[in-house]
Structures are given as C-alpha cells and as structure tokens.
N, C-alpha and C positions, 0 to 999 in steps of 0.2 A: 422501700427501694430509694426515696433520693439522702435517706438517712446512711445506707448501707453504699451507697454509690461517695457519699462524702469521706465515710470512714476511708474508703479502699483506693480515691485520690490523695488523702494523709499521709496512709502508710508508704506510699509510690515516692510520694514528696520526702518521706523523711529516709528511704532509700538511699545507700550513695550514688554516684551515677557509677559505670563501670568504665574504666578509661581504654577510650580506643586506645586500640593495637596501631601503632604511626606508620611501622612498615617493619620487614624482614629482619630477625637479631642477626648480632653479631657471628653467632657461630653457624646460621645460615647462608649469610651473605660467602663465610669462608668455603663453605660446603658448595657451593655455587660457584666458587672459585675454582674450585680442585676440580669439578667436577669437569668445567671448560676448557680447565687446563691441559696440558699435553701428558700430564704424570700420568702413566698406567700402572697398574698392580703387578706388571710384570717388572718394571723397571723398579717397585720398592722391594721384590723377593731377590733381584738382582744383586740389588744393594745391601742388603741383608747377608748374602753370602758372600760378598765381597768384604764385610765387615768380619764377616766369619774366617774366613780366608787371613785377615792381619789378624785379627787373634791368635788365631794357630802359629803362625811366624812370631808374634809375641813372645808367645809362649817359650818356642825353640831357642829365643833370644833372651830367656829368661826375666823378660819385665810384667813378670804376673798381673799387676793393676793395671796396666793399661790393655795389657791381655784382658781381663776381665774386663774392664770397662767394654770394650771393643764386641764382645760378645754378649754381652746383656742389651748396646742396643742393637746390636746386630740382629738381637733373638727378641726386641721388641717391634725391631722392624718387619718383621716373619709376624707379628699377629696383627700388622697394622693393615698388611696388603690383602686380608684376607675382606676385614671389615672395610677398605676403600673399595675393593672389587664389588661387595654387597650393596654401598652403599651411591658409588656414584655410576652402577649397571656396564661398565667398563669390562666384566668380567668376562672369560672364555673358559670352555672346559679345557683347554690346553693350560691356560693359568695356572687353574686351579690342578693341573698334572703336575707343574712345572715346580711351584709353591711345594705341593710334598714331597715331591722329589729333593728338594735342595733343602728340606728341613732336614732329612735323612741323614745329606752329607755333609749340612753343615755339623749336626751332632759330632759326627763319625769323624771328621777333621780336624774339629778342637781335641778330640778325647783322643786321638793317634799324636798329637802333638803333646801332650799329656803323656802317653804310655812311651815315646820317642825321652821327656824328660827323666821318667823314674829310671827308664833302663842306663842312660849316663850315669846315672849315682849309683847302680847296680842294685834298684830294691824291685828286686823280682816279685815281689808278693804283690807289691802297687801295680807292676804290669799286670798280670793275671785277672788283676781286679780294674782294670781298663776295659781288656778285652772282652771280661763277663761282663762291664756295664754299655759298652758296643753293640754285643751281640744280643742283649736281652733287651737293652733298648730297643733297637729294630723289632726285636720280636711284643715285644707289647704295642709299638705301630702296626705292625703285622698282623695280630691275630683280632687286633680291632676290625682293620679295615674286611679282609677275609670273613669274622663273624657280620659284620654289616650287608656282605656281598650275598649271605646266607640269611639275612633279612632278619637278624641278631641282633637290638644294640646292646653295644661293650664296652662301655664305660669305667670299670669297675678297675678298683686298683688305685694304689697313691701315685705310682711313677708314671704319672701322666707328665706329657710333654713340658709344659708350664713348671711343674715341679722341679722335674732334673736338669732346667735350665735354672731355676732358683741355689739347687747344693753343688753345682759345676760354678754358676758364678760367684759361690760366698766362696769355695776353696780358692777359684783363682784369685778374689780380691785379698784375702785372706792368706798368702798361700807366703812361705819363707822368703824371706827377701821383697816382698812387696811393700815398703817401707807403709805397713799402716800396725806395729808391734810386733813384738817378737811370736809370732800366730806362723803353725803351719795346720792350712786346715785343709791342703789340698789334699792329702794322702788319704784321710778322715771323710774330705766329699766323696772322692772314688769310690770309698767301702759302701757307704751308705748307698751309693749312688746305683752298685751292683746289684746289693742285697736286694734293694726293694724293686729292680727292676725287675729280678727273677721271681720275687713274690709275687707280683704283681701280671708277668708273665700266665705262673703257674693259677692266678687267680683268675682268669680271664679265659685260663684253656677251663676250666671247671665249673666256670659260671656260663659257657657257651654248650658244654656238654649238659649243664641242667635245662638250659634254654631250649634241648633240640631233643630232649626224650620225649 
C-alpha cells in the first residue's frame, strides 16, 4: 500500500495544474451587457424592416449595390432578432409574430421594387418571374407553418429563407450598373428564385401528404 501511495502521489505531481478560471469571458460580458440594455428583439426586427425599405428605395433609384448591402444587413438583423430573443429571455409571443410578419413583408417589398425596375425596362418576362417568386416564396413559408400546425415538420426543399436571401443579394450586388464589372445577374437571380420557390412549394405539399397518410 505505501508503494502504491508513493506512485500515485508522484503521478499527481507530474500532471499539469488546471488553469483556474479568472472570470467571465469577453463574450459572456457582452452577452450580459446586451441583456441588461434596453435593446429588445422587436427593435432589431424593426431595424431590419427599415433597412429593407431602404433597399427597395435604392432599387427604384437604380443604386443596386447599395440596395444589396442594405438588403443583406437587414436580412442579417432578421436572423439576429430570434437569437437575441432566446439568449436574453426578452422574447414575447407578439415579438415572434411580428418577426415572422415583417420577414414576409420585407421580401415582398424588395421584390416589388425589383418588379417595378423590370417593368420600366419593358421586361415582361422578368416581371412575371418576380410575381411568381413573391407568390411562391409566401407559399414556401405558409406550407411550413400550416404543416407544423398539423404536427408535421416541414423543412424540405431548397428555397428556404436564407437561400432566397443569398440569391436575391447576389442579384442586387451584381446587377447592371452596380459598379462591380459588366454583370447582369439580377434577372437570372429572379428566374432562379422563382423556379426554386415553385419546386420547394410542390416538394412540401408532397412531403406533408406523405406524412399525413
């Protein structure tokens, strides 16, 4: 027994001492400051909405690069409000409702401005694609919400909100006259967005039908 005790004590001496935690990390301090602040998830949602309104106005002024930046930042705000709500505990049922409602409005408002731009150029095919993109983007969200109300998880399909944001952002930033080379990606982005939204809507209908059989 004494020999075992000596061996064990020598092994313990060889082990490096674990560093003691000095205090909260910078991330934890920032989290506590945000929670203690007056910032609310609704304020973040409304800021994102205001940025998307600005993006729509910039599209009408043909300032596509700035419109893309405003749309990207506004969309990032839309992702942050939900996370901040869960992290801070400041979320409310109305806040969740407001967030979802503003998400649908923002996408529709920016795409409406894009449709007005194509209409001014006489590009009726692109206008029709924008209408389809708006309609079926709403259906992508609606089919998920309705399915979840029936107890069915419904996240299938490619045209989720983040994917739609990426496609439209690329189209705006690399639109004609955006000062990023000789690109014209706004019309192709709208066509891709419309097709993916239609396909995703059909996929979700088929998925829910299979789950409810």
